N, C-alpha and C positions, 0 to 999 in steps of 0.2 A: 229531462234535460241530463246532459253527459260531462266533464271537464276535459276539453282537447289538452294536447300536450302542452301547448302554448297559456293554455290558460292556466297549467298547473305552474310551469313556468315563472309565470306572472305574478302567480298567489306567492309563491316562494318569495318573490323577489318584495313583494310588498310587506311580508312580515317579517323579514329580515330589515326592510327598510324601517319599519314603524318603530321594532324591535331597538336598533342601533342610533335612530336618528331623532325618534321625539320620545318613544318611552320612558328609555335609561336615562337620556339626559335630562327627563322632566327631574328626577331623583338624584341623579349622581354627575357632578359632586357635590353640590351643598346640602346633601343629606345627611354626609359624615359627620359626627360632632366630632372638631377637631381639640376640643377641650377634653371630654369626657370618655370619650370611645363612643362605637355603637354609632346610631342613627337617629336624626332626626326628622319625624314621617307624617307629624299630624300638620299638615300642608292646603291651605286653599288652592281655588282654579287658578291662581297665578301663581303658585309655590310659593307664598308668605308664610309663616308660622303661623298655626292657630292656637297652639300648645307643647310644650317641650318636653312631656311623658312620652315612656317609650314603653309599647305594649312588645314582652319580651317572647311572643312567637314569630313578631316580626322583624325582629331584631335576627332571627335564626331563619327566615325566610330570605331576606335580602343577604346576607354572608353565604346563602348556598345560590342565590342569583347570581351574584358577583364571582363564586366560584366559578359556577359553571360556565358561565361569559368567558371566562380566564381557559378552561379546560378544553372547550368546543367552540368558542369562536375566535379569539385570537389573545395571547397570554399576553396582554397589558398589565404595565406594574401598578397603576393608578387601580385596577379591579382588584388585582390582589391584595394592595396593603389596604385597599376598602374592607373587603373581607376581612382579613387580620384584625382592626379596629372592631367588624362585628363579634368576631370568635373572642378575640380578649374581653369585651363586653359581658359576655354572657356566663364565661366562667370566671370571671371577677366579683359580677355583682347577682348576680341571676339566680342563682342557686342558696335555698333557705337548707338551715342547720340540719336539717332532716335529708337532704339529699334530693328533694324533692326542687322544682324550679317555680319561683315565682312567674305573674302574669302579666302584672303592670307594674313598670317602680317609674320613679324619680329619672329627670335626665339624669342626674349623678350615680344613679342608681339604688337608691334607697327604698326600701319593697313598698306597696303599697297594694299589692292584690295578689290573692294564690285562688286559683280556680281548683274542684275539686276533680281532674282529669288531667293528663297527661302529652297534652299534645304542644305543649310547649318542649318538651322533651324531645317527639317526633321531630318536631322541626329541627331541633340544634343536633340531632344525629343525623340529618342529612345536611346540616352546614357545616357539622365538623369532616363528616364523609370527603365531601366536595373541596372543603379547605385541605384537606390531608393531601386529597389526590395534587392539587393543584400547587403545595407548597412541600409536599417531601415529609411536613410533619408529622412523626409518629404519636406525638401525644394527642394531639389533634387524632387521628386514627384509632388511637386506644378509646379515647372519651366517646368517638361517636357508638365502638361496637360495645362498649360498657353499655351506656346510654342506651343501644338500643336491648341488651338483654333486662335495661330494668323496664323499659315499656313492655317487654312480654312478659315482664312480673306483674306487671301493674295489668295487664291486659286477661291474665291468669289466675291470679291471685287474689280471690275475694277478701276484702278488710284492709288490702293497701293503703287503700287511701279513705278517707272519709264519704261515707254513702251522701247523695245529694237527695235520696229519697227514701223513706221507710220499706221493710221487704211486705208491706201489704199490698203491693199490686205490683210486681218486680216485671224489668224490664228491660231490653238491653238495646243499643242502637247501632244503626250499619255506618255510624261513623269509626268505632274501633277498628273493626276489621278491613275497611276500605283503606284509613289512612294508614294503617300498620304494615298493608302490602304495597302502598307505595314507597314508604317507608323503607321497606326490605328493598324493594327496588331496584332506590336509589342509592340505599348500600352497596347492594351489591355491583351494580354499575359503575362505582366512582373507586372503594377500595375492598370491594368483597368480603363477604362472613358465608360462612358454610352453612348457617343456620337459616338463608333466606330461602331455600328454594323450598325447603317442608314447611315453613311457616307460612310462605304465600300460598301454596296450594291446598294448607288446614286455612287460611282466612276466604279464598273463594269460595271450597265448600260450606262454607257457614253462609257468605252472602248467598250460596246458589238454593242451600236446603231452607233456610230461613228468612229471607228476605224478598226473595223474589217468587211473586205469585200468579204462575200462570193461570190459574181459570180467573180471575178477575184482573191479569194482566196489569200488573204494576209494580213497583219495588216502595218495601216499606220502608219510611224512614227509622220505627222503634217498633219491635214486637215483643211478645214474653219470651221466655229463655226458653222455650220451645219450638218459638216463631210461631206460634198463635198469633192473631190480630187480637189485638185489645181495642173494645169497641167502646171509648172514650175518646175525649176530644183529642189530649194528646198523643194516643195511641193510632189514630185514624190520619194523622195530619201528614203528608207526603212534602216532602220539599224534591221537586223536581232534578233542578241543578246538580242536586246533593247524589242523588241516584247516578245521573248522567256523567258524573264527575268516576263514579265508581265501576261506571260501564266502560269509560275509556283505558282505567287502571287496567283490566282485563283483556281489552283489546290491544294494551298494550303487552301485559303477559304474552297473549296470544304470536304477537309479531315475534316477541323475545324468543317465542318457543315454535320457532320455523313455520310459523302461522298455522298454530294449532285450532282445528277445524272445530273442536267442539268448543274451547275458548271464545272464539270467533263468535258463534253461534248463542252464546249466553252474551257475551258484553254487546252485540247487535238487537238482544231480544229486550236489556234491558233499558237501550238508548230506545228501540220503538217504543218499548211501552210508557215511556217518562217525557218523550216527545209528544205524544196525544194527548198525555198528562197534564203537560206543562203549557205546553204552546200557545199563546195567545192570538188567537185565529182575526180576533178585531182587529188588533191595535200591531199583532208581531211581536216577538221576546218571548225568553221563557219569564214565567209568573213565580212568585216567590214559593208561596204554600198552595195546596189544594186537598179536598178532605177526599180520603180512599173511597167515601162512598156520596161524593159529591153533597155533602152538606155545609155548612157556615163554617169556616175557621176559624179560630178565637184571635186568633195573630191580626193585629191592625193593617200591617201594612202587609196581609198577604196577598193581592194583588198589584202589588209596585214589582218596577222592575231593576233587580240589584246587577252590579257587573259584573259579577264571577261566573252566577250559571251560564251567563251568554259565553263568558271566557271558556268554561268546561262542555257547551254544545259544541263550539267552532271546531275543541280538540278533537270531540268526538266523532262527530258527523265527518269532518275530514279522513281521519283514524280509518273511521267503517267502511269508507267510497274507497279508501286506497287499499285495504283487505278484500275487499267482497266485488268491487266494481261495478255494484248494484245502483242506479241511477237515483233513485231514490236519497242517496246519502248526500250524493252533489247537488242537488237541489235544496237538501232541507240545509247544508252545509252554505249556500250560496244564499238562504234566507236569513239565517242567524247572523253569519257574516255581514251580511248588509244591513239589515238592523241593526247589529249594535254598533259600526262604526260609522253609520251615520246618526243614530241618535245618542253615544254615550260620548265616543270622542271631540276632545276640544281643539277645533282648529287653531284659536288662537294660542293658547299656553300647552297644548300638549298634554298625554295622556289623557285619560278617561276621567268622567265623572262617576259615581260610587251606584248615586241613587236616582229613580226617574220616577214618575208617578206612571201608573198605567198607561196611558196617551201618548206616551213619551217625553213629556216635559220634565225638566231638570227640578227632582224635589230641594235637593240642598249640593252646595258647589265643591263640598270636601273632596279634596283629592287622597286626602290621607287622615286616618284617625285610630281609634285600637284596634279596630277589624282589617281598613284596609291600607294598603300600600303596596307597595313593589314585588307582588306577586303573583296572582292571577294572572291579569293582563300579559307582562313581561313573559312568563314563563308559556301562557298561548301562543303568542308570537315566537318564540323561540324553538316550543315543540313542533309545532306546526312547519316552520324554516327546516328546523331538522329534520323530520321526516322528509318531506318532499325532498330534501339534497339525498338523503340517502338514496330515494328511489332515483336520483340523476336530475333530478328538475332543477 
């Protein structure tokens, strides 16, 4: 199949409408914490609060979303004010005395948990950068650039953060180069930073050389420092949605570089490999974990359908189609789009359920928790609408 111009116009209108009239209104303005600042995102299907704790990385993600809506959709003061609430909460409550960010805090901002990685910091980078563009706040711009530098240090200087594992079986994950790549892309496209292009190129090379395995047609989630496959359960575990997210980050870079053919080839190859690995031929949707050698996977949720892999695959397939014109990607996009909006979307209260059983039945009704909030779904709807608008649809 292929998409006609009318199909793409309809898709653009659909994503824009879902974003502005369904997804965003589920979260805002009610999630803005008028008493303590930041956002209250742990919500059930109907939007009722199930917990008032706050996940730091989702505070940053939401401030990025609100600032991005202001920058690209409409300069609504309510979006800018809500974004400022998140930025202020992050800066006032979410940094430890050593400069590292917390992961989980109380409603008031008292620390509960720190994690041994720096993804809270990467989302604080893009939040501050997008907010700086929206508001003209130079302090936020300086914060974004400073934190980006700290993230580079964490990524390149062993020992700055306490290790999660011993050095018996050293490994590295694809999460660092792919999230850092997208962090740099967002920083570059909002307020700019001269370090971005060089580091993006390095992270793409690392993914290409160490994680993409052409001989067995897959993208590894974790490898040895030299890129070798670690033949143990953790080392063999694939996360198709995560790899597909990385694929569209690379395709986005290809588009930014005037449709760079080598990057289009790399991003499409990653998408191709992991669609085959991740798509559930029986029930539809992207499965959560697979084993690279088709052995049993340890995690008990391995065959569930989580919301975010579907979001990333919707973006990746649409981006691949618009860059290549290959009808395969139009077909895949329609498959994952139709599956996701028929199974995850809540027609009664809006937004998406986060967790389905393999057969597509709802596993639990929460729309928000420490890991789910207004990010993957609204980013998908925003990105797809913006992509199609940039092409004249």
